N, C-alpha and C positions, 0 to 999 in steps of 0.2 A: 505494500501496499507505499502511494506516494502522499506525502504532506503539502499542504499547498498553498500557498502566499498571496494574499489579494493586498499587500503595499509593494509599494515597487521599490525595484533595486535602490540602495542609497550609492549618492556620487559624488566623488570630491570636489568639495566646492575650495577653490584655492582664495589662499589668508589677503584679505585686503586691509591695509595698513588705514587705519583713522586720516580723513583730508584733512589739510593745513586749519588754523585757526588766522586766519586773513580777515582784513578789513583794509579795503582799498579804495581812492582817489575815486571819485568819478569824473573828472577830467583826464583819467590818462597817467601815463605816466612821465614823473618830472616835466608835468605841464604848468606854464609862467613862473611863477614866484615861489613855489613851493620848494620848501627845506625839504619832505621827507612826501613819499607818494599813498602812504600807508603805512600797516603794522602786522607784525607778524606774531604769535604766541606759540613757539614752539614747546612742545610737550613733554621735551627732554635735552640734554647738551650732547646730545648725539647727532652730533650732523650730519654724517651720512643717509643717516634714516629719515634726520627731520627734513633734507633737502627736496629730499625724493617726492615727498607727501605735498612741498612748495611747489616741487614743481609739477605734480598733476596739475593741480589750477593753473598755475600764471603760463606754464609752455601755448595752452588754445589760447589763452586773454593775451599774450604779450609776443609770445616766438618761445622757442627754445631758448631758454636760458646756457651760454655757453661757458663764461667767469663768474664767481662773485668775489667780492674782497669785503673783508670782516678785518675787526679786530680781534686778538686773540683770547684776549682775557676772559670771556665767558665761555668759551670754548677749551676743555680738557682734550684733544686729542684734533690736529689741522690733517689732513693729507694735503701733496701737493695740486691731488686731481682727484676726482670722484665719477663713476660711474652713476648717474641719476636718470633712472627709467632708460637702459638701453643705450646712451651717450655719454659722450667724456665734457666734464665739469671743471675747468681749471678753477685752483683755488688758491689765494694771491690774501696775505696776511701783513697789516701793518699797524704797528703800537703807537706810533704817536699824529700818523695820519689819518686815522677815521676814528671813527666815534665810537666809544664801547658796546654802544649800545645800536647800531647802527650797522645795517647790511647792503653792501649794492650790488645787485644783481646786474650783468650784461648780458645785451643777443646781438646779434649779427643783424637781426631782420628789423628789430623796434624800439633798440637803444636801451635806456639805462634808467635803473630805477633804485632809490632810495626806502627801506623798510626800517622801520623803530624795530628791532627786537627785543621784546617783553621775557622777562626772564623766567622760565616755566615754573618756577617756585611760586610767581607774584601769584596772588587769591583771582578770585573770577569775578570781583567788583572791581579790583583796582583795575584791572586786565581789559574789562568791557570801557571801565573811562579813558585808559590810554590808547585805546581802540579808535574810539570814538573820537578821539582830538587829534591823533594823527592820520584819519580819513575823510577828518574835516577838510569840508571847500571852501568855508568862513573860517577868519580867525590870522591874526597875522604868524611866518615862520617862523617856526621853532626846532632847534636841533635835537637831536632825540634824546640827551643826558640832560636838556632842558627840561622836554615833559619826564622823565623820568622823576627828575630834582622836584619839579611842579606836585606830583602826585605825591612822592613821600614829604614834601610838607605840608600837603592841606590834607594828606588820609593818613598819616605817619606809617607808608609801606615801608618796610625795614631796608636798610642802605646794602646790607652787606651782602644781598643772594649770592648765594655762589660762591663767599670769601672764605679763606681759610682750605678749600677743598687744594689736593695738588690734581696735576696729573700731566701729561705727556705729549709737547706737541711738535709735528716734521712740519721742519721747518721749506722753506721753501728751496733750499740745497738738499732735500731727502736724510738729513741729520735729524733723528728725535732731541727735544729740547726738553728738560725739566723745568716745571715752572708754578708758581703760587696761579694757583684761578683766579686769585680774588688780586694780584697785583697788576 
């Protein structure tokens, strides 16, 4: 006697990472006098993993991201290049030239975008305020650090998100460097 099964066979569903938490100005990348084109609130400090979710959203809107530039203060590991959604993204890091709370995204087809990077440890109400301010089409242009400072002063958000954590950074020359993530 054979058993009958009325349920369809199980099928494997590929894992899909959560989408990026992102807020963008309606006027598009670097239009007018805007200092920032929006805000990004990553879920972790794992740049390779987080950049994939960000590219999922931005590539169809703004064109393929080919390069990024950021300050390494809040990112424990920075490789010189990443494979993101099947293509290579070159990573440049600058300690004094770039605001530690900003990421610059570059694309051959559409130009440059500057996003506020909200630390993953930020609570949801603070992150929502920061995202709304950074993506607002009105108001004076503010730097990423100025927005973070204003939020800290007005709502008491902790200053040292990520301070005291140690990590390794892969320099643009291919060497790992030890550094404090908070310096």
